[in-house]
N, C-alpha and C positions, 0 to 999 in steps of 0.2 A: 787548023787549030793548033795553038801552041801547047806546049807541055803544061804551062801554068794554068791555062784554061781547063784542060782535062783534069788536072789535079783538083781544081776548085769544084768542078762539077762532081767528081767522085767524092770529095769530102762532104759536099752538101747531101748527097745520097746516103752516105754513111751516117751523117748526123740525124737524118730523118729515120733511118733504120734503127738507130740506137735509142730513140725515145721510148721509154718503158710504158707507153700508153696502149700499145697493142696487146691484146689478150694473150697471145702466145709468148710474149717476151717479159711478162711481169715477174717471173721467177728467176730471171737471168742475173739480177743484182747489178753490181757496178762493172761487170765485165765489158760489155760493149762500149760504155762511155769511157772506160779506162783505156781501151784500145784506140778510141778516137782521140783521146788526150795525148797519147804517145805519138800518134800520127801527126797531130798538130804541132807538137814540140819538135819533131824531126823536120817537118816542113818549115817551121820558123827558123830553125838553125840553118837549114840549107838556104833559105831566103836571105838571111843575114850574112852568110858566107859568100853569096853571089853565085851559087851553083844553079839556081832556078831562074 
């Protein structure tokens, strides 16, 4: 598997985990989705620069 495939799979798992529908994560606020957003921005910048 390539690095891009692994990053996409990891990102999908993080997105599912950041959904505030789970009872234990309702009080977390915007923290998990903010982290996912930062990861998406970094990956987008790396993709545009041709590093991935």
